Backbone as XML, in Angstrom:
<?xml version="1.0"?>
<chain id="A" units="angstrom">
  <residue number="1" name="UNK">
    <atom name="N" x="-2.426" y="-4.150" z="-21.969"/>
    <atom name="CA" x="-3.657" y="-3.984" z="-21.223"/>
    <atom name="C" x="-3.409" y="-3.416" z="-19.826"/>
  </residue>
  <residue number="2" name="UNK">
    <atom name="N" x="-2.243" y="-3.741" z="-19.264"/>
    <atom name="CA" x="-1.935" y="-3.247" z="-17.930"/>
    <atom name="C" x="-1.785" y="-1.727" z="-17.946"/>
  </residue>
  <residue number="3" name="UNK">
    <atom name="N" x="-1.130" y="-1.201" z="-18.972"/>
    <atom name="CA" x="-0.960" y="0.246" z="-19.078"/>
    <atom name="C" x="-2.311" y="0.936" z="-19.233"/>
  </residue>
  <residue number="4" name="UNK">
    <atom name="N" x="-3.199" y="0.339" z="-20.011"/>
    <atom name="CA" x="-4.537" y="0.894" z="-20.173"/>
    <atom name="C" x="-5.272" y="0.920" z="-18.832"/>
  </residue>
  <residue number="5" name="UNK">
    <atom name="N" x="-5.108" y="-0.124" z="-18.028"/>
    <atom name="CA" x="-5.725" y="-0.162" z="-16.701"/>
    <atom name="C" x="-5.203" y="0.937" z="-15.800"/>
  </residue>
  <residue number="6" name="UNK">
    <atom name="N" x="-3.891" y="1.187" z="-15.862"/>
    <atom name="CA" x="-3.298" y="2.246" z="-15.044"/>
    <atom name="C" x="-3.814" y="3.611" z="-15.489"/>
  </residue>
  <residue number="7" name="UNK">
    <atom name="N" x="-3.918" y="3.828" z="-16.788"/>
    <atom name="CA" x="-4.433" y="5.102" z="-17.306"/>
    <atom name="C" x="-5.882" y="5.305" z="-16.865"/>
  </residue>
  <residue number="8" name="UNK">
    <atom name="N" x="-6.697" y="4.261" z="-16.945"/>
    <atom name="CA" x="-8.095" y="4.375" z="-16.515"/>
    <atom name="C" x="-8.190" y="4.642" z="-15.013"/>
  </residue>
  <residue number="9" name="UNK">
    <atom name="N" x="-7.339" y="3.994" z="-14.226"/>
    <atom name="CA" x="-7.342" y="4.235" z="-12.779"/>
    <atom name="C" x="-6.945" y="5.674" z="-12.476"/>
  </residue>
  <residue number="10" name="UNK">
    <atom name="N" x="-5.932" y="6.190" z="-13.172"/>
    <atom name="CA" x="-5.503" y="7.576" z="-12.961"/>
    <atom name="C" x="-6.612" y="8.549" z="-13.349"/>
  </residue>
  <residue number="11" name="UNK">
    <atom name="N" x="-7.313" y="8.265" z="-14.434"/>
    <atom name="CA" x="-8.424" y="9.114" z="-14.864"/>
    <atom name="C" x="-9.527" y="9.132" z="-13.812"/>
  </residue>
  <residue number="12" name="UNK">
    <atom name="N" x="-9.815" y="7.979" z="-13.239"/>
    <atom name="CA" x="-10.833" y="7.896" z="-12.193"/>
    <atom name="C" x="-10.432" y="8.707" z="-10.970"/>
  </residue>
  <residue number="13" name="UNK">
    <atom name="N" x="-9.178" y="8.614" z="-10.578"/>
    <atom name="CA" x="-8.704" y="9.364" z="-9.409"/>
    <atom name="C" x="-8.801" y="10.861" z="-9.667"/>
  </residue>
  <residue number="14" name="UNK">
    <atom name="N" x="-8.387" y="11.303" z="-10.840"/>
    <atom name="CA" x="-8.460" y="12.729" z="-11.174"/>
    <atom name="C" x="-9.907" y="13.203" z="-11.178"/>
  </residue>
  <residue number="15" name="UNK">
    <atom name="N" x="-10.814" y="12.384" z="-11.697"/>
    <atom name="CA" x="-12.223" y="12.760" z="-11.713"/>
    <atom name="C" x="-12.787" y="12.842" z="-10.297"/>
  </residue>
  <residue number="16" name="UNK">
    <atom name="N" x="-12.361" y="11.950" z="-9.426"/>
    <atom name="CA" x="-12.890" y="11.949" z="-8.057"/>
    <atom name="C" x="-12.418" y="13.148" z="-7.251"/>
  </residue>
  <residue number="17" name="UNK">
    <atom name="N" x="-11.204" y="13.635" z="-7.517"/>
    <atom name="CA" x="-10.741" y="14.812" z="-6.775"/>
    <atom name="C" x="-11.060" y="16.094" z="-7.526"/>
  </residue>
  <residue number="18" name="UNK">
    <atom name="N" x="-11.841" y="15.980" z="-8.578"/>
    <atom name="CA" x="-12.363" y="17.111" z="-9.345"/>
    <atom name="C" x="-11.265" y="18.003" z="-9.894"/>
  </residue>
  <residue number="19" name="UNK">
    <atom name="N" x="-10.166" y="17.414" z="-10.292"/>
    <atom name="CA" x="-9.103" y="18.150" z="-10.955"/>
    <atom name="C" x="-8.252" y="19.017" z="-10.055"/>
  </residue>
  <residue number="20" name="UNK">
    <atom name="N" x="-8.391" y="18.935" z="-8.753"/>
    <atom name="CA" x="-7.615" y="19.761" z="-7.826"/>
    <atom name="C" x="-6.291" y="19.091" z="-7.470"/>
  </residue>
  <residue number="21" name="UNK">
    <atom name="N" x="-5.450" y="18.864" z="-8.459"/>
    <atom name="CA" x="-4.180" y="18.192" z="-8.215"/>
    <atom name="C" x="-3.210" y="19.072" z="-7.441"/>
  </residue>
  <residue number="22" name="UNK">
    <atom name="N" x="-3.269" y="20.367" z="-7.644"/>
    <atom name="CA" x="-2.326" y="21.266" z="-6.977"/>
    <atom name="C" x="-2.558" y="21.299" z="-5.470"/>
  </residue>
  <residue number="23" name="UNK">
    <atom name="N" x="-3.795" y="21.132" z="-5.038"/>
    <atom name="CA" x="-4.080" y="21.175" z="-3.607"/>
    <atom name="C" x="-3.939" y="19.814" z="-2.945"/>
  </residue>
  <residue number="24" name="UNK">
    <atom name="N" x="-3.817" y="18.764" z="-3.735"/>
    <atom name="CA" x="-3.711" y="17.424" z="-3.175"/>
    <atom name="C" x="-2.252" y="16.990" z="-3.151"/>
  </residue>
  <residue number="25" name="UNK">
    <atom name="N" x="-1.617" y="17.100" z="-1.988"/>
    <atom name="CA" x="-0.212" y="16.738" z="-1.862"/>
    <atom name="C" x="0.028" y="15.245" z="-1.930"/>
  </residue>
  <residue number="26" name="UNK">
    <atom name="N" x="-1.001" y="14.466" z="-1.703"/>
    <atom name="CA" x="-0.819" y="13.020" z="-1.709"/>
    <atom name="C" x="-1.017" y="12.398" z="-3.085"/>
  </residue>
  <residue number="27" name="UNK">
    <atom name="N" x="-1.449" y="13.179" z="-4.071"/>
    <atom name="CA" x="-1.707" y="12.610" z="-5.394"/>
    <atom name="C" x="-0.436" y="12.069" z="-6.027"/>
  </residue>
  <residue number="28" name="UNK">
    <atom name="N" x="0.632" y="12.847" z="-5.990"/>
    <atom name="CA" x="1.890" y="12.415" z="-6.611"/>
    <atom name="C" x="2.412" y="11.169" z="-5.907"/>
  </residue>
  <residue number="29" name="UNK">
    <atom name="N" x="2.329" y="11.151" z="-4.585"/>
    <atom name="CA" x="2.768" y="9.983" z="-3.828"/>
    <atom name="C" x="1.943" y="8.753" z="-4.200"/>
  </residue>
  <residue number="30" name="UNK">
    <atom name="N" x="0.640" y="8.904" z="-4.288"/>
    <atom name="CA" x="-0.229" y="7.791" z="-4.662"/>
    <atom name="C" x="0.023" y="7.314" z="-6.077"/>
  </residue>
  <residue number="31" name="UNK">
    <atom name="N" x="0.227" y="8.258" z="-6.995"/>
    <atom name="CA" x="0.520" y="7.881" z="-8.380"/>
    <atom name="C" x="1.850" y="7.143" z="-8.473"/>
  </residue>
  <residue number="32" name="UNK">
    <atom name="N" x="2.829" y="7.594" z="-7.702"/>
    <atom name="CA" x="4.126" y="6.915" z="-7.675"/>
    <atom name="C" x="3.982" y="5.495" z="-7.133"/>
  </residue>
  <residue number="33" name="UNK">
    <atom name="N" x="3.187" y="5.324" z="-6.093"/>
    <atom name="CA" x="2.965" y="3.986" z="-5.547"/>
    <atom name="C" x="2.267" y="3.080" z="-6.554"/>
  </residue>
  <residue number="34" name="UNK">
    <atom name="N" x="1.312" y="3.613" z="-7.293"/>
    <atom name="CA" x="0.636" y="2.816" z="-8.325"/>
    <atom name="C" x="1.616" y="2.384" z="-9.403"/>
  </residue>
  <residue number="35" name="UNK">
    <atom name="N" x="2.449" y="3.301" z="-9.842"/>
    <atom name="CA" x="3.438" y="2.977" z="-10.869"/>
    <atom name="C" x="4.425" y="1.930" z="-10.364"/>
  </residue>
  <residue number="36" name="UNK">
    <atom name="N" x="4.912" y="2.106" z="-9.141"/>
    <atom name="CA" x="5.833" y="1.124" z="-8.566"/>
    <atom name="C" x="5.164" y="-0.234" z="-8.396"/>
  </residue>
  <residue number="37" name="UNK">
    <atom name="N" x="3.890" y="-0.241" z="-8.075"/>
    <atom name="CA" x="3.163" y="-1.496" z="-7.935"/>
    <atom name="C" x="3.141" y="-2.271" z="-9.246"/>
  </residue>
  <residue number="38" name="UNK">
    <atom name="N" x="2.888" y="-1.580" z="-10.336"/>
    <atom name="CA" x="2.877" y="-2.236" z="-11.647"/>
    <atom name="C" x="4.268" y="-2.745" z="-12.004"/>
  </residue>
  <residue number="39" name="UNK">
    <atom name="N" x="5.292" y="-1.944" z="-11.742"/>
    <atom name="CA" x="6.666" y="-2.351" z="-12.058"/>
    <atom name="C" x="7.062" y="-3.577" z="-11.244"/>
  </residue>
  <residue number="40" name="UNK">
    <atom name="N" x="6.770" y="-3.567" z="-9.944"/>
    <atom name="CA" x="7.152" y="-4.699" z="-9.105"/>
    <atom name="C" x="6.323" y="-5.942" z="-9.409"/>
  </residue>
  <residue number="41" name="UNK">
    <atom name="N" x="5.081" y="-5.777" z="-9.830"/>
    <atom name="CA" x="4.290" y="-6.940" z="-10.234"/>
    <atom name="C" x="4.896" y="-7.589" z="-11.473"/>
  </residue>
  <residue number="42" name="UNK">
    <atom name="N" x="5.326" y="-6.770" z="-12.422"/>
    <atom name="CA" x="5.984" y="-7.312" z="-13.614"/>
    <atom name="C" x="7.301" y="-7.986" z="-13.242"/>
  </residue>
  <residue number="43" name="UNK">
    <atom name="N" x="8.053" y="-7.375" z="-12.344"/>
    <atom name="CA" x="9.316" y="-7.955" z="-11.884"/>
    <atom name="C" x="9.074" y="-9.292" z="-11.183"/>
  </residue>
  <residue number="44" name="UNK">
    <atom name="N" x="7.997" y="-9.368" z="-10.406"/>
    <atom name="CA" x="7.627" y="-10.606" z="-9.725"/>
    <atom name="C" x="7.350" y="-11.714" z="-10.736"/>
  </residue>
  <residue number="45" name="UNK">
    <atom name="N" x="6.633" y="-11.387" z="-11.801"/>
    <atom name="CA" x="6.352" y="-12.389" z="-12.830"/>
    <atom name="C" x="7.626" y="-12.861" z="-13.519"/>
  </residue>
  <residue number="46" name="UNK">
    <atom name="N" x="8.536" y="-11.938" z="-13.790"/>
    <atom name="CA" x="9.804" y="-12.314" z="-14.427"/>
    <atom name="C" x="10.609" y="-13.225" z="-13.509"/>
  </residue>
  <residue number="47" name="UNK">
    <atom name="N" x="10.680" y="-12.880" z="-12.228"/>
    <atom name="CA" x="11.418" y="-13.715" z="-11.277"/>
    <atom name="C" x="10.808" y="-15.106" z="-11.163"/>
  </residue>
  <residue number="48" name="UNK">
    <atom name="N" x="9.500" y="-15.184" z="-11.115"/>
    <atom name="CA" x="8.852" y="-16.498" z="-11.026"/>
    <atom name="C" x="9.108" y="-17.322" z="-12.278"/>
  </residue>
  <residue number="49" name="UNK">
    <atom name="N" x="9.128" y="-16.676" z="-13.427"/>
    <atom name="CA" x="9.430" y="-17.387" z="-14.671"/>
    <atom name="C" x="10.852" y="-17.927" z="-14.638"/>
  </residue>
  <residue number="50" name="UNK">
    <atom name="N" x="11.799" y="-17.099" z="-14.203"/>
    <atom name="CA" x="13.198" y="-17.545" z="-14.122"/>
    <atom name="C" x="13.363" y="-18.669" z="-13.107"/>
  </residue>
  <residue number="51" name="UNK">
    <atom name="N" x="12.726" y="-18.521" z="-11.955"/>
    <atom name="CA" x="12.819" y="-19.569" z="-10.936"/>
    <atom name="C" x="12.230" y="-20.871" z="-11.462"/>
  </residue>
  <residue number="52" name="UNK">
    <atom name="N" x="11.117" y="-20.765" z="-12.159"/>
    <atom name="CA" x="10.471" y="-21.963" z="-12.693"/>
    <atom name="C" x="11.285" y="-22.656" z="-13.763"/>
  </residue>
  <residue number="53" name="UNK">
    <atom name="N" x="11.959" y="-21.887" z="-14.603"/>
    <atom name="CA" x="12.710" y="-22.501" z="-15.703"/>
    <atom name="C" x="14.105" y="-22.939" z="-15.281"/>
  </residue>
  <residue number="54" name="UNK">
    <atom name="N" x="14.776" y="-22.175" z="-14.435"/>
    <atom name="CA" x="16.154" y="-22.506" z="-14.067"/>
    <atom name="C" x="16.242" y="-23.448" z="-12.875"/>
  </residue>
  <residue number="55" name="UNK">
    <atom name="N" x="15.376" y="-23.299" z="-11.901"/>
    <atom name="CA" x="15.452" y="-24.126" z="-10.698"/>
    <atom name="C" x="14.428" y="-25.249" z="-10.684"/>
  </residue>
  <residue number="56" name="UNK">
    <atom name="N" x="13.638" y="-25.340" z="-11.713"/>
    <atom name="CA" x="12.610" y="-26.380" z="-11.840"/>
    <atom name="C" x="11.627" y="-26.375" z="-10.665"/>
  </residue>
  <residue number="57" name="UNK">
    <atom name="N" x="11.181" y="-25.184" z="-10.300"/>
    <atom name="CA" x="10.181" y="-25.050" z="-9.242"/>
    <atom name="C" x="8.837" y="-24.746" z="-9.873"/>
  </residue>
  <residue number="58" name="UNK">
    <atom name="N" x="7.783" y="-25.187" z="-9.215"/>
    <atom name="CA" x="6.452" y="-24.831" z="-9.697"/>
    <atom name="C" x="6.158" y="-23.384" z="-9.299"/>
  </residue>
  <residue number="59" name="UNK">
    <atom name="N" x="5.160" y="-22.801" z="-9.919"/>
    <atom name="CA" x="4.815" y="-21.412" z="-9.592"/>
    <atom name="C" x="4.321" y="-21.299" z="-8.156"/>
  </residue>
  <residue number="60" name="UNK">
    <atom name="N" x="3.675" y="-22.344" z="-7.639"/>
    <atom name="CA" x="3.214" y="-22.322" z="-6.243"/>
    <atom name="C" x="4.400" y="-22.314" z="-5.286"/>
  </residue>
  <residue number="61" name="UNK">
    <atom name="N" x="5.426" y="-23.102" z="-5.582"/>
    <atom name="CA" x="6.621" y="-23.112" z="-4.735"/>
    <atom name="C" x="7.314" y="-21.753" z="-4.763"/>
  </residue>
  <residue number="62" name="UNK">
    <atom name="N" x="7.440" y="-21.178" z="-5.957"/>
    <atom name="CA" x="8.098" y="-19.874" z="-6.086"/>
    <atom name="C" x="7.336" y="-18.805" z="-5.316"/>
  </residue>
  <residue number="63" name="UNK">
    <atom name="N" x="6.011" y="-18.842" z="-5.391"/>
    <atom name="CA" x="5.196" y="-17.878" z="-4.653"/>
    <atom name="C" x="5.392" y="-18.051" z="-3.152"/>
  </residue>
  <residue number="64" name="UNK">
    <atom name="N" x="5.437" y="-19.282" z="-2.699"/>
    <atom name="CA" x="5.647" y="-19.548" z="-1.277"/>
    <atom name="C" x="6.992" y="-19.061" z="-0.780"/>
  </residue>
  <residue number="65" name="UNK">
    <atom name="N" x="8.033" y="-19.256" z="-1.581"/>
    <atom name="CA" x="9.362" y="-18.814" z="-1.172"/>
    <atom name="C" x="9.505" y="-17.294" z="-1.199"/>
  </residue>
  <residue number="66" name="UNK">
    <atom name="N" x="8.702" y="-16.606" z="-2.003"/>
    <atom name="CA" x="8.809" y="-15.151" z="-2.109"/>
    <atom name="C" x="7.862" y="-14.423" z="-1.157"/>
  </residue>
  <residue number="67" name="UNK">
    <atom name="N" x="6.895" y="-15.124" z="-0.584"/>
    <atom name="CA" x="5.887" y="-14.463" z="0.242"/>
    <atom name="C" x="6.476" y="-13.888" z="1.530"/>
  </residue>
  <residue number="68" name="UNK">
    <atom name="N" x="7.256" y="-14.661" z="2.251"/>
    <atom name="CA" x="7.794" y="-14.185" z="3.523"/>
    <atom name="C" x="8.770" y="-13.022" z="3.348"/>
  </residue>
  <residue number="69" name="UNK">
    <atom name="N" x="9.734" y="-13.085" z="2.415"/>
    <atom name="CA" x="10.599" y="-11.908" z="2.224"/>
    <atom name="C" x="9.824" y="-10.659" z="1.805"/>
  </residue>
  <residue number="70" name="UNK">
    <atom name="N" x="8.809" y="-10.824" z="0.964"/>
    <atom name="CA" x="7.997" y="-9.668" z="0.556"/>
    <atom name="C" x="7.270" y="-9.073" z="1.751"/>
  </residue>
  <residue number="71" name="UNK">
    <atom name="N" x="6.698" y="-9.923" z="2.572"/>
    <atom name="CA" x="5.996" y="-9.461" z="3.769"/>
    <atom name="C" x="6.939" y="-8.700" z="4.691"/>
  </residue>
  <residue number="72" name="UNK">
    <atom name="N" x="8.118" y="-9.250" z="4.927"/>
    <atom name="CA" x="9.067" y="-8.608" z="5.833"/>
    <atom name="C" x="9.574" y="-7.278" z="5.284"/>
  </residue>
  <residue number="73" name="UNK">
    <atom name="N" x="9.760" y="-7.193" z="3.956"/>
    <atom name="CA" x="10.224" y="-5.939" z="3.357"/>
    <atom name="C" x="9.169" y="-4.846" z="3.454"/>
  </residue>
  <residue number="74" name="UNK">
    <atom name="N" x="7.896" y="-5.211" z="3.371"/>
    <atom name="CA" x="6.820" y="-4.224" z="3.386"/>
    <atom name="C" x="6.296" y="-3.922" z="4.784"/>
  </residue>
  <residue number="75" name="UNK">
    <atom name="N" x="6.688" y="-4.708" z="5.769"/>
    <atom name="CA" x="6.160" y="-4.537" z="7.116"/>
    <atom name="C" x="6.581" y="-3.204" z="7.741"/>
  </residue>
  <residue number="76" name="UNK">
    <atom name="N" x="7.859" y="-2.885" z="7.713"/>
    <atom name="CA" x="8.337" y="-1.647" z="8.346"/>
    <atom name="C" x="7.747" y="-0.395" z="7.695"/>
  </residue>
  <residue number="77" name="UNK">
    <atom name="N" x="7.828" y="-0.227" z="6.361"/>
    <atom name="CA" x="7.212" y="0.981" z="5.793"/>
    <atom name="C" x="5.701" y="1.003" z="5.977"/>
  </residue>
  <residue number="78" name="UNK">
    <atom name="N" x="5.076" y="-0.156" z="5.944"/>
    <atom name="CA" x="3.630" y="-0.206" z="6.108"/>
    <atom name="C" x="3.170" y="0.235" z="7.480"/>
  </residue>
  <residue number="79" name="UNK">
    <atom name="N" x="3.967" y="-0.047" z="8.492"/>
    <atom name="CA" x="3.581" y="0.318" z="9.854"/>
    <atom name="C" x="4.132" y="1.660" z="10.308"/>
  </residue>
  <residue number="80" name="UNK">
    <atom name="N" x="5.245" y="2.104" z="9.738"/>
    <atom name="CA" x="5.936" y="3.282" z="10.259"/>
    <atom name="C" x="5.844" y="4.522" z="9.375"/>
  </residue>
  <residue number="81" name="UNK">
    <atom name="N" x="5.193" y="4.453" z="8.221"/>
    <atom name="CA" x="5.063" y="5.601" z="7.323"/>
    <atom name="C" x="3.999" y="6.544" z="7.870"/>
  </residue>
  <residue number="82" name="UNK">
    <atom name="N" x="4.352" y="7.806" z="8.094"/>
    <atom name="CA" x="3.399" y="8.787" z="8.615"/>
    <atom name="C" x="2.559" y="9.349" z="7.476"/>
  </residue>
  <residue number="83" name="UNK">
    <atom name="N" x="1.253" y="9.425" z="7.718"/>
    <atom name="CA" x="0.340" y="9.960" z="6.709"/>
    <atom name="C" x="-0.850" y="10.601" z="7.409"/>
  </residue>
  <residue number="84" name="UNK">
    <atom name="N" x="-1.516" y="11.522" z="6.720"/>
    <atom name="CA" x="-2.695" y="12.153" z="7.325"/>
    <atom name="C" x="-3.852" y="11.156" z="7.392"/>
  </residue>
  <residue number="85" name="UNK">
    <atom name="N" x="-4.726" y="11.357" z="8.356"/>
    <atom name="CA" x="-5.909" y="10.512" z="8.484"/>
    <atom name="C" x="-7.145" y="11.348" z="8.153"/>
  </residue>
  <residue number="86" name="UNK">
    <atom name="N" x="-8.246" y="10.712" z="7.779"/>
    <atom name="CA" x="-9.474" y="11.462" z="7.487"/>
    <atom name="C" x="-9.972" y="12.235" z="8.712"/>
  </residue>
  <residue number="87" name="UNK">
    <atom name="N" x="-10.763" y="13.257" z="8.461"/>
    <atom name="CA" x="-11.288" y="14.121" z="9.527"/>
    <atom name="C" x="-12.011" y="13.320" z="10.609"/>
  </residue>
  <residue number="88" name="UNK">
    <atom name="N" x="-12.837" y="12.347" z="10.190"/>
    <atom name="CA" x="-13.601" y="11.563" z="11.156"/>
    <atom name="C" x="-12.666" y="10.788" z="12.084"/>
  </residue>
  <residue number="89" name="UNK">
    <atom name="N" x="-11.571" y="10.295" z="11.537"/>
    <atom name="CA" x="-10.599" y="9.558" z="12.347"/>
    <atom name="C" x="-9.882" y="10.514" z="13.291"/>
  </residue>
  <residue number="90" name="UNK">
    <atom name="N" x="-9.519" y="11.691" z="12.793"/>
    <atom name="CA" x="-8.795" y="12.662" z="13.613"/>
    <atom name="C" x="-9.633" y="13.086" z="14.815"/>
  </residue>
  <residue number="91" name="UNK">
    <atom name="N" x="-10.959" y="13.157" z="14.636"/>
    <atom name="CA" x="-11.833" y="13.494" z="15.762"/>
    <atom name="C" x="-11.726" y="12.448" z="16.865"/>
  </residue>
  <residue number="92" name="UNK">
    <atom name="N" x="-11.627" y="11.193" z="16.488"/>
    <atom name="CA" x="-11.546" y="10.104" z="17.466"/>
    <atom name="C" x="-10.131" y="9.900" z="18.003"/>
  </residue>
  <residue number="93" name="UNK">
    <atom name="N" x="-9.131" y="10.048" z="17.131"/>
    <atom name="CA" x="-7.751" y="9.749" z="17.512"/>
    <atom name="C" x="-7.074" y="10.894" z="18.244"/>
  </residue>
  <residue number="94" name="UNK">
    <atom name="N" x="-7.499" y="12.107" z="17.979"/>
    <atom name="CA" x="-6.832" y="13.279" z="18.535"/>
    <atom name="C" x="-5.985" y="13.936" z="17.460"/>
  </residue>
  <residue number="95" name="UNK">
    <atom name="N" x="-5.475" y="15.108" z="17.775"/>
    <atom name="CA" x="-4.712" y="15.844" z="16.767"/>
    <atom name="C" x="-3.271" y="15.365" z="16.738"/>
  </residue>
  <residue number="96" name="UNK">
    <atom name="N" x="-2.688" y="15.470" z="15.568"/>
    <atom name="CA" x="-1.284" y="15.114" z="15.386"/>
    <atom name="C" x="-0.733" y="15.998" z="14.285"/>
  </residue>
  <residue number="97" name="UNK">
    <atom name="N" x="0.305" y="16.763" z="14.594"/>
    <atom name="CA" x="0.858" y="17.694" z="13.610"/>
    <atom name="C" x="1.686" y="16.982" z="12.550"/>
  </residue>
  <residue number="98" name="UNK">
    <atom name="N" x="2.203" y="15.824" z="12.854"/>
    <atom name="CA" x="3.082" y="15.114" z="11.927"/>
    <atom name="C" x="2.369" y="14.031" z="11.139"/>
  </residue>
  <residue number="99" name="UNK">
    <atom name="N" x="1.127" y="13.761" z="11.419"/>
    <atom name="CA" x="0.425" y="12.653" z="10.783"/>
    <atom name="C" x="0.464" y="11.431" z="11.687"/>
  </residue>
  <residue number="100" name="UNK">
    <atom name="N" x="-0.122" y="10.380" z="11.241"/>
    <atom name="CA" x="-0.209" y="9.157" z="12.024"/>
    <atom name="C" x="0.408" y="8.003" z="11.253"/>
  </residue>
  <residue number="101" name="UNK">
    <atom name="N" x="1.071" y="7.111" z="11.968"/>
    <atom name="CA" x="1.501" y="5.857" z="11.357"/>
    <atom name="C" x="0.395" y="4.834" z="11.593"/>
  </residue>
  <residue number="102" name="UNK">
    <atom name="N" x="0.404" y="3.768" z="10.808"/>
    <atom name="CA" x="-0.604" y="2.730" z="11.004"/>
    <atom name="C" x="-0.456" y="2.081" z="12.374"/>
  </residue>
  <residue number="103" name="UNK">
    <atom name="N" x="0.774" y="1.980" z="12.848"/>
    <atom name="CA" x="1.010" y="1.403" z="14.169"/>
    <atom name="C" x="0.420" y="2.291" z="15.265"/>
  </residue>
  <residue number="104" name="UNK">
    <atom name="N" x="0.552" y="3.615" z="15.128"/>
    <atom name="CA" x="-0.040" y="4.542" z="16.097"/>
    <atom name="C" x="-1.564" y="4.474" z="16.065"/>
  </residue>
  <residue number="105" name="UNK">
    <atom name="N" x="-2.137" y="4.352" z="14.870"/>
    <atom name="CA" x="-3.591" y="4.246" z="14.744"/>
    <atom name="C" x="-4.070" y="2.966" z="15.420"/>
  </residue>
  <residue number="106" name="UNK">
    <atom name="N" x="-3.356" y="1.861" z="15.196"/>
    <atom name="CA" x="-3.723" y="0.596" z="15.825"/>
    <atom name="C" x="-3.617" y="0.684" z="17.345"/>
  </residue>
  <residue number="107" name="UNK">
    <atom name="N" x="-2.528" y="1.276" z="17.853"/>
    <atom name="CA" x="-2.349" y="1.406" z="19.302"/>
    <atom name="C" x="-3.440" y="2.287" z="19.911"/>
  </residue>
  <residue number="108" name="UNK">
    <atom name="N" x="-3.754" y="3.394" z="19.258"/>
    <atom name="CA" x="-4.801" y="4.300" z="19.770"/>
    <atom name="C" x="-6.166" y="3.625" z="19.707"/>
  </residue>
  <residue number="109" name="UNK">
    <atom name="N" x="-6.406" y="2.871" z="18.644"/>
    <atom name="CA" x="-7.663" y="2.133" z="18.543"/>
    <atom name="C" x="-7.814" y="1.108" z="19.651"/>
  </residue>
  <residue number="110" name="UNK">
    <atom name="N" x="-6.713" y="0.448" z="20.004"/>
    <atom name="CA" x="-6.747" y="-0.527" z="21.104"/>
    <atom name="C" x="-6.955" y="0.159" z="22.449"/>
  </residue>
  <residue number="111" name="UNK">
    <atom name="N" x="-6.446" y="1.386" z="22.596"/>
    <atom name="CA" x="-6.697" y="2.148" z="23.828"/>
    <atom name="C" x="-8.175" y="2.512" z="23.946"/>
  </residue>
  <residue number="112" name="UNK">
    <atom name="N" x="-8.761" y="2.957" z="22.834"/>
    <atom name="CA" x="-10.157" y="3.378" z="22.851"/>
    <atom name="C" x="-11.104" y="2.190" z="22.977"/>
  </residue>
  <residue number="113" name="UNK">
    <atom name="N" x="-10.756" y="1.073" z="22.347"/>
    <atom name="CA" x="-11.593" y="-0.124" z="22.388"/>
    <atom name="C" x="-10.682" y="-1.341" z="22.520"/>
  </residue>
  <residue number="114" name="UNK">
    <atom name="N" x="-10.414" y="-1.801" z="23.743"/>
    <atom name="CA" x="-9.458" y="-2.888" z="23.961"/>
    <atom name="C" x="-9.831" y="-4.198" z="23.265"/>
  </residue>
  <residue number="115" name="UNK">
    <atom name="N" x="-11.094" y="-4.451" z="23.030"/>
    <atom name="CA" x="-11.508" y="-5.703" z="22.388"/>
    <atom name="C" x="-11.363" y="-5.652" z="20.872"/>
  </residue>
  <residue number="116" name="UNK">
    <atom name="N" x="-10.710" y="-4.616" z="20.361"/>
    <atom name="CA" x="-10.593" y="-4.408" z="18.918"/>
    <atom name="C" x="-9.925" y="-5.578" z="18.212"/>
  </residue>
  <residue number="117" name="UNK">
    <atom name="N" x="-8.858" y="-6.106" z="18.782"/>
    <atom name="CA" x="-8.123" y="-7.183" z="18.125"/>
    <atom name="C" x="-8.828" y="-8.524" z="18.218"/>
  </residue>
  <residue number="118" name="UNK">
    <atom name="N" x="-9.818" y="-8.647" z="19.059"/>
    <atom name="CA" x="-10.544" y="-9.908" z="19.193"/>
    <atom name="C" x="-11.598" y="-10.085" z="18.119"/>
  </residue>
  <residue number="119" name="UNK">
    <atom name="N" x="-11.956" y="-9.017" z="17.444"/>
    <atom name="CA" x="-13.011" y="-9.075" z="16.428"/>
    <atom name="C" x="-12.504" y="-9.681" z="15.164"/>
  </residue>
</chain>
């Protein structure tokens, strides 16, 4: 069923971009991320099963022990990966030839509206 879900999601994405895969440079990257997400989710389930059977931990304990390392592993790429922003954002943020990282977007947003983090 998981594979069927991935196929349906890919079909939806292709329909939304109206079949212009050649002009969309981010499609392959997004598809790769979706595939890796499914693989790592399956790997997570296998690890939790092994932890539960070999170390006699409950699934809640295993999830708790894996949450912090997962967060730390994803923090750097999540904040430092450069990517294009939508046109509306670029109008507000300013131009950038290399793209924007999420950290740069957050910093620029705080410059434009300092109370942003209080909301």
